[in-house]
N, C-alpha and C positions, 0 to 999 in steps of 0.2 A: 656207709653204713647201714648192717645189718635188714636183711628182707622183713627180719621179724619183728624189727622196729614200724615197720611199714603197715597202716594200714586204707584197708579199702573202704571207700564209705559209697551209699546212694545215695546220690543228689539230684533231687526232683522240685518242684513249683512248692510239694511243701517240706522241704528242708529249714531246718535255721537259717535268718539272712545270712549271718557269717561264714556258714558256709558257703552256702551260692554266691559271695562275695568273691570269695576267696578263687574258689574257679573263675568267677570273670574275672578275677587280676591277674588267671595266669591267662586266659584265650586276650583280654584286652592288649595283654605286651606280646605275645604270639600272631594274633590272627583280628585285630580286631573287623572286619567285618562276618567270623564267627562267631564274636566277641557280640554284636551289637541283635548276631539273629536268637543265643544264647539268652540272651538279658530277655529276651520279647519270650521264650519255649519257659523259662525258671518262673517268669511271673503268672505266666493260664500257658499251656498246652492250645497246641494248633487242633479250634475243633473239634475231634475226638481223641484226638492220638493221644498216645503216650508219648513222655520226650524225659531219658533223666541221663546221667554220668556217670560209672564204674569213677570214682577218683581214687591214689592214690594219693594219703598226707603224712606227712612224715616231720614229728610235730606238732601235728593244726597248721604245714604247710603244705599246697597241693602244689604233691612233684609230677602225675602225672591225669590222664581222663581217658576216656572211649566212652564217647557219645552214643544215645539209640534215636532211634526212631519207633514206633509202632505201630501200625496203622490199625483204624478198627478192623479188621479183616484179619491180624495176623503178617501184615506184611512190613519185615523190618531193615530199618537201612544202619548198620556202623555208620561216626564220623568221627570229626574229632580225636585224635590216634594221638595222641600227643606225652611224650616224653619229657622231662625237663632236664639237656646235657647234660648235668652231674650228677644223675642218675642213671643214666642208660648202662644198658649189661649186665643190668639185674634184673635181668626178666618184667619188667613194673609193666610195658606193653602187654606181656601177653598174660598177668596174673589178671589187668583191669579190661584183655578182650573175655577171658575166659568166665570171666563174673557177667560181662553184657551179657553172653552167651548166655549160661545159666540164668539170670536171668528173664528172656524172651524167652526161654523154656519153656519154667516158672508161669508166666504170662499165656502161655498155648500160643508159642508165636509162630509161623506153620516155614517161612524163610525168611534167611536177610542177604541183605545185598550190600556189597561194598567195593571201594576202588583204590586199587593199590602203585604206588606210579616205582618204586625201590625192590630193586631182587629182592632181601635181609625181611624187607617189612610182606612180599609175598610169602615168601616161605615160611614164617612166622602165623599169617593167618590160614595156611594149604596145612600145618599140624594142625592147627585145629580144625578141621575137617572142613576146610570153602574148596570150591574147587571152580577152574580156571571154566571163565565162561564168552569171552568177550574181549577185547584193547580197541581203545582210540590212543592209536600212539602211542607214550606210554606208560598209559590211564588203563588199564589192566583190572576189567571188572570178577567179581567173586559171587558165587552165590552158598551159604550152608541151610540143605532144608533141612529142617528141624520133626518134624511130622507127615504123613505118608500124602498130607492132603495138600502140601505144597512146590509137592511136583507140578514140572508145564503139564502135564495130562490130567490133573484135577483144574490147574487157575487156568486158564484155553480149553475145557472140553468144548465141546460141541450144542450147540444147541440147550445153551446156558440163555434164560430169560436175560435179556436186555431194556437200557431205558438210554435216551439222551439224558446232558443234565447239564449245567452248569461246572465248570470246575472250583471243586472246595478244597481248603485249607490244609486240609487233614492229609490230603490225596497221592502228598508224596513218597511213600512207600510204597504203596499203589500201581501206581508209574514208576518207580523204579521194576517193578517185575518186570509192565509191559516191554519196555524197552529195554530187558534185558533176557527178554523170551526168544528163542531161539525161526529165526522169521528166512525168508527165502532171497532177503531181498537186502542189496545195504539199506540197513536204515539211519537217516535222518530228519533232523528236522529241522531245517535249515537254517531260521531263524537265530534260535538255540546256538550251530553246535552241537548239536547230540547224536551220538550216533550209537553205534553197536560196541558195550562194554561202558556203556557211561549209567550209573546209580541215580542222574536226575536229582543229583542235589547242587549244583547253584543253578543250572535250567529251572529249577522251581518257580525260585524267585527271582527270576529272571520272567514267567510268569507269571509271578505274583505281582511285581512292582512294574510293569510294561504297563504306559500309560492306557487308553482310553487299547485294549485287548480285551478281547473275544475269544473264547476259551470253553470247549465243548470237553462232554468227558461221556464214550459211546462204557456204559457200564453194567457189568454182566453180575450173576450170583456172585461165584467167587473173585474179584478184581477185578480191574476196568478193560476193561480190552478193547479200549480205541482213546487215541487224544486228537481234536484237534484247533489248532487257531487261527482265525484271522489277526497280524499285528500293522499294524498304522504305520505307514512309512513318516520318518525323519525329519526328509525333506521337505523345505518350502515348497519346491515348482512341483510336490508330489501329494500332496495332504490329503488330496481322494483317493489313493492308492496305497496297496497294502498287502502282503504278502502273503498268502494262504498255505497250511501244510494239514498233513494229517497222515494219522498211522494209526490204524488197523490188525491185532492178528490174525492170520489166512484163518485160523477156523472162523474168526467170523466179519471176514469183509467180506461178506456180501449186507450188510448192515453198511458200508462205509455210505452208499451212494445215501445213505438216509439223515446220513449223520454231514458230508458234506451239505447238501442239502437245508437243514439248520443251522450251520456255519453261516451260509450266503444270506437265508434269511436274516441272521441276526443282528448282523453287521451294519456298518453302516458307508461301505467305498462304495466308491461308483467302476471302481476299477481294480483288478486280484488278477496277482501273479504267481503262480507258483510254480517251484526248481523240483520236478523228476528226474532220478539217475536211469541212465540209459537203460540200465540191468532191469529196472521195476514197470514190465510190458504190464501188469497186474492193474502199477497205478495210473502211466499213465489210458488205459482205457476207458479208470476211472472220471480223468478231468478230460478227454474228449467227448468223453458219452454223457457229461453234464457242460458239454461249451467251449471248454478251452480252447483255444488254437493255439500253438508250438509259433514262435514268434523268432527262435535265438536257439545258437549250443552253445556251454561253454567248455571249452577243453578243461580236461585232465581236474575240476574244479574241487572235487573232492577226495580225501583224502585220508585212508584207515588201514593203518600200518602200511606196509609196501604200498600198498595198489593204490591206482586212480579212479577214479569216474569222472565220465564223462557227465553236463546236466543239462538237460532241456525244459530254456526258460519261456512260460504258459501264462497265457492272458488271457483274460473273461470282462467282458466289459458288465459290469452291469445293470446302465442306467445310460 
């Protein structure tokens, strides 16, 4: 089929029901998890975020999509980039990606993040202007800076006013910005499996649906500067224990102690554990000063690309 007969439609929660259902048909067949999330967001976006898809239609049949999530402060995520196998090789993916970039530029987006697993997909993104910023095994992360205010130098500039608040439903894209920023140590979120080069997609929904989770945000003027979580153990004999983790951008690490203290005050666990890479000297000092004691070392437990890292296991009794 000629690409001239393919039309690109912008599908949002306000689109006609038949168009939304056609997009959902594709994702029900291809990935039911994404279909569930798409169904929720096509009913009503989370919080103040914007969500939609640039969808390719041939004779009213959806044959490809690129979805976006745009935070209230202009941080974007690309996701759900898919083309029907019968229509591949015709530039449909490139077209839906380009249209999604255009949409986010029009809406004042500042930066866009995405992940890619295959070389040809990475080449497509790089041709559109995305830059490689990190990797977790085959999961490579890319960023497209749409305007100067999307540079890390602005997003994470020092001396921003910050507040500590609970995690919100529209924080996903801002968290991608935090996890993909340049840090001086291996970035990990032990319970989430989130490392440098992750744009915080499936991890965000782990947070959203984790039972009895405590999650706090260090919120800056430009974007999120830190994330702290307490995830209760699911093991019956450890019902009063939990894993604590914290990631704060280096420019705002002076705030980390306050964030950790607020997290401990908010949670209801009796014992907290933390996993810290041996290279994370600053983080080790933070937890030791807060009363955590190292109880063991897990050799080669963390892997990023071809590099492996030892993790120290720390413990603190709260009661």
